[in-house]
Every structure is written in structure tokens, then in C-alpha cells.
C-alpha positions as CSV (number, residue, x, y, z in Angstrom):
1,M,6.4,17.2,-12.5
2,T,5.6,13.9,-11.4
3,T,3.4,11.9,-9.0
4,V,4.6,8.6,-7.6
5,F,2.8,5.9,-6.2
6,I,4.2,2.8,-4.2
7,S,2.6,-0.2,-2.3
8,D,3.8,-3.5,-0.6
9,L,7.0,-2.8,0.7
10,H,6.4,-5.2,3.5
11,L,9.3,-3.7,5.6
12,D,10.6,-5.9,8.3
13,A,13.5,-6.1,10.2
14,A,14.5,-9.4,8.6
15,R,14.9,-7.8,5.4
16,P,17.3,-5.0,5.8
17,T,18.0,-4.6,2.4
18,T,14.5,-3.6,1.5
19,T,14.4,-0.8,4.2
20,A,17.8,0.5,3.1
21,A,16.2,0.7,-0.5
22,F,13.3,2.6,0.8
23,L,15.1,4.8,3.1
24,A,17.6,5.7,0.2
25,F,14.3,6.2,-2.1
26,L,12.9,8.6,0.2
27,E,16.0,10.4,0.4
28,R,17.0,10.8,-3.4
29,Q,14.1,10.0,-5.8
30,A,11.3,11.1,-3.7
31,R,12.7,14.5,-3.4
32,T,12.4,15.3,-6.9
33,V,8.8,14.5,-7.4
34,E,5.4,16.6,-6.7
35,R,3.5,14.2,-4.7
36,L,4.0,11.0,-3.2
37,Y,1.5,8.0,-2.5
38,I,1.9,4.9,-0.4
39,L,-1.1,2.4,-1.0
40,G,-0.5,0.2,1.8
41,D,1.5,-2.6,3.3
42,L,4.3,-0.2,3.8
43,F,5.2,-2.7,6.6
44,E,5.0,-6.3,7.0
45,A,3.1,-5.9,10.2
46,W,2.2,-2.8,12.5
47,I,1.0,-3.6,15.6
48,G,0.1,0.0,17.0
49,D,1.3,3.4,16.8
50,D,3.4,2.7,20.5
51,D,5.5,0.2,18.3
52,D,9.1,0.9,19.6
53,T,11.1,-1.0,17.2
54,E,14.2,0.8,15.4
55,L,12.4,0.0,12.3
56,A,9.4,2.0,13.0
57,A,11.7,4.9,14.4
58,Q,13.5,4.8,11.1
59,V,10.8,5.0,8.8
60,V,8.8,7.4,10.8
61,K,11.9,10.1,11.1
62,A,12.4,9.2,7.2
63,L,9.1,10.3,6.3
64,R,9.5,13.3,8.7
65,N,12.3,14.5,7.0
66,L,10.5,14.3,3.6
67,T,7.3,16.1,4.6
68,D,9.1,18.6,6.6
69,A,11.1,19.6,3.3
70,G,7.5,20.0,2.0
71,L,6.7,17.0,0.0
72,P,3.0,15.8,0.1
73,V,2.9,12.3,1.3
74,F,-0.2,10.3,1.4
75,F,-1.0,6.8,3.3
76,M,-3.5,4.1,2.7
77,H,-3.9,1.3,4.7
78,G,-3.0,-2.3,3.8
79,N,-4.2,-5.7,4.7
80,R,-0.9,-5.6,6.9
81,D,-0.7,-2.1,8.5
82,F,-4.4,-1.5,9.2
83,L,-3.5,-0.6,12.6
84,I,-1.5,2.8,11.5
85,G,-3.3,5.7,13.3
86,E,-3.3,9.2,13.8
87,R,-0.3,9.3,15.8
88,F,2.2,7.7,13.2
89,A,0.5,10.3,10.6
90,A,1.4,13.2,13.2
91,A,4.8,11.8,13.8
92,S,5.6,11.2,10.3
93,G,3.8,14.1,8.6
94,V,2.0,11.8,6.4
95,R,-1.7,12.3,5.2
96,L,-4.0,9.3,6.1
97,L,-6.4,8.7,3.4
98,P,-9.7,6.5,3.5
99,E,-10.0,2.9,2.0
100,T,-10.8,4.5,-1.4
101,E,-9.9,8.1,-2.9
102,L,-10.8,9.8,-6.0
103,I,-7.7,12.3,-7.0
104,D,-7.0,14.4,-9.9
105,L,-4.1,13.5,-11.5
106,Y,-3.3,15.7,-14.4
107,G,-6.5,15.9,-15.7
108,E,-7.8,12.6,-15.1
109,T,-9.8,11.7,-12.0
110,V,-8.1,8.4,-10.5
111,L,-9.8,6.0,-8.5
112,L,-7.0,4.7,-5.6
113,L,-7.5,1.7,-3.3
114,H,-5.2,-0.9,-1.7
115,G,-6.8,-3.4,-3.7
116,D,-7.5,-6.2,-1.5
117,T,-11.0,-5.6,-1.3
118,L,-11.0,-6.4,-5.1
119,C,-9.9,-9.8,-4.4
120,T,-13.6,-10.9,-4.0
121,D,-13.1,-14.7,-5.1
122,D,-11.1,-15.2,-1.8
123,V,-13.9,-15.7,0.3
124,E,-11.8,-16.7,3.4
125,Y,-9.6,-13.5,2.9
126,Q,-12.6,-11.4,2.9
127,A,-14.3,-12.7,6.1
128,F,-10.8,-12.2,7.9
129,R,-10.6,-8.6,6.7
130,A,-14.3,-7.8,7.7
131,Q,-12.8,-9.0,11.4
132,V,-9.5,-7.1,11.5
133,R,-11.2,-3.9,10.1
134,D,-13.9,-4.0,12.7
135,P,-13.2,-0.8,15.0
136,A,-14.1,-3.0,18.1
137,W,-11.7,-5.8,17.3
138,Q,-8.8,-3.1,16.7
139,A,-9.6,-1.3,20.0
140,R,-9.5,-4.8,21.8
141,T,-6.3,-5.6,19.9
142,L,-4.5,-2.3,20.7
143,A,-5.3,-2.5,24.4
144,L,-3.0,-5.4,24.6
145,P,0.5,-5.5,25.9
146,L,3.0,-4.6,22.9
147,A,4.7,-8.2,23.6
148,Q,1.2,-9.8,23.2
149,R,0.2,-8.1,20.1
150,R,3.7,-8.9,18.4
151,A,2.9,-12.5,19.0
152,L,-0.2,-12.3,17.8
153,A,0.6,-10.5,14.5
154,G,3.4,-13.5,14.1
155,Q,0.4,-15.7,14.2
156,L,-1.7,-14.0,11.5
157,R,1.3,-13.8,9.4
158,E,1.9,-17.5,10.0
159,T,-1.6,-18.3,9.4
160,S,-1.7,-16.5,6.0
161,R,1.3,-18.0,4.6
162,Q,-0.4,-21.3,5.3
163,A,-3.3,-20.3,3.9
164,M,-1.9,-18.8,0.7
165,Q,0.1,-22.3,-0.1
166,H,-3.4,-24.1,-0.8
167,K,-5.2,-21.4,-3.1
168,A,-5.0,-21.3,-6.7
169,D,-3.4,-18.0,-7.8
170,A,-6.4,-16.8,-9.7
171,I,-8.1,-16.5,-6.4
172,M,-5.4,-14.2,-5.0
173,D,-6.0,-12.1,-7.9
174,V,-8.3,-9.4,-8.5
175,N,-12.1,-10.3,-9.7
176,P,-12.9,-8.3,-12.8
177,A,-16.3,-7.9,-12.1
178,A,-15.6,-6.4,-9.0
179,V,-13.1,-3.9,-10.6
180,E,-15.6,-2.8,-12.9
181,R,-18.2,-2.3,-10.0
182,A,-15.5,0.0,-8.2
183,L,-14.8,1.9,-11.2
184,R,-18.5,2.7,-11.6
185,A,-19.3,3.3,-8.1
186,G,-16.7,6.1,-8.5
187,G,-17.9,7.0,-11.8
188,V,-14.3,6.9,-13.3
189,R,-12.2,4.7,-16.2
190,R,-8.7,5.1,-14.1
191,M,-7.8,2.9,-11.1
192,I,-4.5,2.5,-9.4
193,H,-3.8,-0.2,-6.6
194,G,-1.4,-2.7,-5.3
195,H,-1.7,-5.8,-3.1
196,T,-1.3,-8.4,-5.5
197,H,2.3,-8.1,-6.4
198,R,1.4,-8.7,-10.1
199,P,2.8,-5.0,-11.5
200,A,1.2,-4.2,-14.7
201,I,-0.8,-1.7,-16.6
202,H,-3.8,-2.8,-18.0
203,D,-5.6,-0.9,-20.9
204,G,-9.3,-2.1,-21.9
205,L,-13.0,-1.1,-22.4
206,L,-15.3,0.0,-19.6
207,D,-19.1,0.6,-20.8
208,G,-17.3,0.9,-24.2
209,L,-14.9,3.4,-23.3
210,P,-11.1,3.3,-22.7
211,A,-10.4,2.2,-19.0
212,R,-7.0,1.9,-17.3
213,R,-6.0,-0.2,-14.2
214,A,-2.2,0.0,-13.0
215,V,-1.3,-2.6,-10.8
216,L,1.8,-1.5,-8.6
217,G,4.6,-3.8,-7.7
218,D,6.2,-5.2,-4.5
219,W,9.6,-4.6,-3.2
220,Y,10.7,-8.0,-2.8
221,G,13.0,-8.1,-6.0
222,P,16.3,-6.5,-6.7
223,A,14.7,-3.0,-7.0
224,G,11.6,-1.6,-5.7
225,M,8.7,-0.9,-8.0
226,V,7.5,2.5,-8.5
227,L,4.4,4.1,-10.8
228,Q,5.5,7.4,-12.1
229,C,2.7,9.6,-13.5
230,D,2.8,12.9,-15.1
231,A,1.3,14.7,-17.9
232,G,2.8,12.3,-20.7
233,G,1.6,9.2,-18.9
234,W,2.0,6.6,-16.6
235,R,5.2,4.1,-16.2
236,L,5.9,1.4,-14.1
237,E,9.8,1.5,-13.1
238,P,12.1,0.0,-10.6
239,S,13.2,2.4,-8.1
240,L,16.1,4.4,-8.9
241,A,17.3,4.5,-5.2
242,T,18.4,1.2,-4.6
243,D,22.4,0.3,-4.4
244,R,21.1,-3.8,-4.4
């Protein structure tokens, strides 16, 4: 059997082909695997579990169909959908994960995370992350009317786009020392994350022993990127469930 990892779909009503590809993936390819992990940024923005858009309803229904069929689906918050909560989990059947999670992956212990905490050189982003992950900030935000939250999400996306235009690529990538610290803190030498949109499998050494880090790809291209893992190894591949 195979365990599949995806992230950074950034589903948005303005990008219906990506939504169609994801729904097709859930209906076809995902039904052939053992477990599915979504490691953040499933949505371009999530304004709360009371989101009443058609996109939200489509995704919840498709996930529910999958989980009702018996497939375990795990979700980890990203930097775009950190307001997903228990109501979404109950409706979709997904299991919410903490910011970091250790799992057994065919005999290997692997550290899972979204990946944004590894980008420590981006000091401005880390300050923003601390603000929006604060429970008091989230409570105040979720208390706002839906329309106001939609406007706020739009403002935050625009601010993010403008900030990225003036940052060097290296600043927005992971810091190698941060990667090593995270691996040592977890007591592991295997890691899977998303966020940077730089899909690759990096093999190296940690304290003189073999280490591996898989970076998930986004779903902006002609096919969504998935990481397929089984007893034979790890493989980054395009999603098979796309008609684009």
C-alpha cells in the first residue's frame, strides 16, 4: 500500500481548474492509497468554519465521501488556512494534526510539518505568523462578520504578495540550521514538509548519519504534485487525476 502527502493546493474560486483536479484526485487516485496527509495550504485563504462559499462546500463534501469510504485523511494547518477548526474536521471527517507530528512510515519515524517555521531568515513573516497563530487574535478575528473576514483575508493576501516581490528567494526558503534543529528535536532523520513550493527529495547527512527531507510541490502547474511513499521508497510525482 501507499501513503500519499500533498500540500499547497491554494484552492480558490478564481482557479477552478485546480479545484477540479483536486476533486478528481480525491475521487480516483486517493481511493487507492492507505493514508492521505494534507500538510497545509489546502485553501488560498480560510476565513472560518462558517465559510458558506460553494468552494468550501465542494471540498468538505468530497473529503467526507473519501473518509466515509474508510480512508484516513489527516490535515495540518498551513500559513493560509490556519483558521480551519473542529467544525471543518467534523464535517469533512479529516483528522487535525498539531504543528509538528511524528509518524511511522513503513518502519521509519518521520517528522511532518507545514514548513513555514523552517524559514527563519524571513523575520518579517515569522513575526506575522506569531501574530495570526495567537489564540486571542484568532478569537477576535472569528468573531467578525463573514464579509469583514473576507475583506481581511484579501488584504492579507495582497500584503503577502507585495512583500514577496521585495524578498530574495533564499530568504523565503528553509534555513538549513532550522531543519537540523527540527530533526534533532524530533529525534529523527526523516522529514516531509511543504510551504516553499520547491519540490525535491534532499538526501544528506545529520550528525554523520544519512538523512532525508522531502519538500512537497504546489498545484499551480499542469498537474498537482504528490509524494507517494511505500516500503520501496519515496517518489515525487504529478497527480494522476488531472485532465488539464
